[in-house]
N, C-alpha and C positions, 0 to 999 in steps of 0.2 A: 514413491507412492504413486499408483496409477491415477488418472483423471477419474473424479466421481461424477455421477449424473443424479440430480435431484429429480422429484417427481413431475416438476414443470419442464423438464428437458434441459435445463441449464447445466452445463458441464463446468466443473470447478475443481480447484485445489486450494488447500488451506494449510498455512504454516503457523506455528505459534512458538513463542520463546517467553521464558520466564525472566523478568528484570527486577533485580533488587534495588529499586528506587521508587520514591513516592510518585503517585500518578501525575502530579503537576510537573515534575521533572521529565517524566516519559512524554507527557502530551507535549511539552515544548520542543523535545527532540524530533517528534514526528510530525507536528502540525504547525511549524513555523519555517519560514524559508532559511534562516541561519542554522536552525536545529538540523532540518533534514539534509541541508547542504553540507554539514560537517560529517556525515557518516554514510549517505547513500549517493547522492549526486548533486552537482549545482542546481539549485531549484529556485524558482521565483513564484510569488503568489500575486494573482491580480484580484484586487478587492473589489466588492460591490459598494454602493453607496452607503450601506449599513455597516461596512468594515468587515463583513464576512467574505471569506474567499469564494471566488466564482470560478477561477481557473488557476491551475497549478501546472507550471512548466518544468519538466525534469529535463536536464541535458546529459545524456549518457555518452556524449562524444559525437564526432562528425557523423551526420546521418541518423543519429539516434536521439533526436529531440521529440519528447512526447508532451503535448499540451492536453490536459485533460480537464473535463467539466466537473466541478463539485456538484454531487447530487444530494448530499447530506452533510451536515455539520452539527456536531453534538459535542462541544468541549465539556469536560476533558476526556470523554469517553469513546469518541470515535469520529470517523468521517468516511464518505464514500465518494468515489469518483468514477467517471465513465471515460473510456479512451477508444477512439476510433483508429488509433495508430499503434496500439500495443502489438498487434499482429499484422504486419504489412499484407494489404489486401484480404485480410480475414475479418471476421465479424467484431463488433464492439466488445470490449471487455470491461466489466464492472469490478472495481477493486474496493474492498471494504476493509477499513483499519478499525480494529477494536481494541481498547485497553480495558482490561478487566481487573479491578483492584482485588487482589487476593488477600492482602493484609495491609497494614499501615505503610510498610516500606517495600512491598512486593507487588508487581503487576504482570499480567500476562498480556503480551502484545499478540494479536492474531491479525494476519493478513489473508484475505481471501480474494482470488481472482475467479471471476464467473463469466461465462458467455453463453449464448444460445446458439447452438449448432446442431444440425440434424445428423452429422456424421462425426467420426473421430479425426477428421481431416486436419484439424488444428491443434489436436491435443499435445503434439510435441512442443508447441510454444508454451502451453500451460505447464507441461512437465519441466521445461527449461527454466520458467520463472520459479517454480517451486524449488528445484535444485540449487538456485542461486541464493535464496533467502538465508540459509545458515551463515554464509559468509558475511551478508549484510547484517545480520543480527549480531555477529561478533563485533562488527564496527560499532553498532549502536551500543552494545555493552561497554566497549572501549571508551566511546564518547561520554557515556554517562559516568563512567568511573573517574574522569578527570575534573 
């Protein structure tokens, strides 16, 4: 799917998956270091004095460590982060994770990557991220099945 542009000029991609698990299980899998480390990448959380995450660091391998700033935290419905390293040399990217409870035992997980850019120069990075999510979502489903 091509990169979309909203009225404010933000370029974005969005991917969703249905997960047949209760919202608290899905939240634990995407919003805790042990949870997300088990299906996405080794991850650590730096907590603020109130216990809320302030920074999350994803380790995708040598040269691919991304420390993001948490900009919103709304358990168990979602969170948002901003990364200045998502695209090397590119604009910051905001990523929003949402969990929408469709029924008692089913949730939709929605991940959206957004950036402000005047041109399509960085679109290939967003498209690459979008194309990688189906495999990661299969990992998430597998993790939640165990």
